[in-house]
C-alpha positions, 0 to 999 in steps of 0.5 A: 648613569647619571641623572642627566644620563638617564633622562637622556637614556629614556628620551631616547627609547621613546623617540624611537618608539614613537617612530617605529611603525607597528607595520615595520615589526609586523604588528597589525597596524588595523588597531586604532592608536592614540599616539603614533609608534609602538606602545610601551607593552609592545616594546618589552615584549619584542625585548623580552622584558617586563613592562613595568622595567621598560616602563622605569627605563623610559621614564629615567629613574634609577635602573641600570640595564645589563648588555643584554637587555641593550642588545634586546632593546637594540633588536625590538626598536630596530636601531641602525648602527649609530642609535645602538652605540649611542644608547649603549654609551648613554647606558654607561655614562658616569660622571664626567669633568666639567666642559673647559673649552679648548685650546689648540697646541701650536703644532697643528696652528701651524699645521693649519697655516700651512695647509691651502686648503680650507681647514678648521680645528673644532672642539667637544661642544663644536667650538670653533678654535682655529681656522685658515686663511682658506677657510676664512674666504669660504667659510667667513669665520673671520666675521663671527663675533668671539661669542658666536664661534661654534659651528652651530650658532653659525649654522642656524643664528647667522644669516650667511649659513643660510646663503653659503649652503643654499638649497642644502642648508636644510638637509645639512642643518638636520644632520648637523643636529644628528651628529651633534646629539651623539655628544652632547647627551653624554654631556647634558647637564653640564651648564656649557652645553645647556647654555649652548643648546638653550641659545639654540631653541631661543634663537632658531624655531627649525633647531627647537623643532628638528631637536626634539626629533632626537635623531643620531647620527655618526660619519666624519667624511661626506661631500659638500655644496656651498654657495661662494659670494663672488666664485658661486657654486663650490663642491667640496669633499670633507674629512675629519681627523682627531688629534692624539694628544686630545681627542676632543680636537677634531681637524676638518678638511676641504678638498675641492671637487668637480661633479655633475650638478645632480650629485648629491651633497653628503654629511656635515659635521 
């Protein structure tokens, strides 16, 4: 692991330990605890590893956990599939090339233009790289300044995003953070990612608060409820696709749906 990935690995372990209720793993909850969650020695015992070894992992010190140790930690912390995959990815992260903003190939730009449904392309850092007229109509991307063309900046900094998502904004925003976190932690020391997160922390109190939760999710499809300024509430199913020639490029397409008002909106990316 690199220094940054060790730090993210340790932070992630600590965040999951602090969120895990003693009652959830059959421990005596009557004992007084100064901090929430499990103690380090309790996690170590559940994982069958030494306390000192576990402490070194949480502190981001130079250690390399084996696959068996990772499996034991997944079990000890009751991690879900997305969380387990994230833990393993952090453990196996090596040196990476510096981030460079992607370019959308002409073929994909022509595909975007030919799609009648709202569609756009993002990169590894969730920068908005291209979109079609239908996406501009409902999402308002044409109004963004060059420096603000990023899905997270749009969601947390642009006032229009709160109007667009209405009552679902908070749930969607938290879900987006958890989705982005899985990518960010693999590039945490890259200046481009550092700059983005620093900006969001500074300009959005909600982002700063929810980012510290260290939640991780996966997902490539779902449903959204958007509020158009003229046409009112509209419901969409969305799905995303990766480009074969550059897996950092992701195409998102929104398909209108008609559902009862009680339908529950889904994940955002």
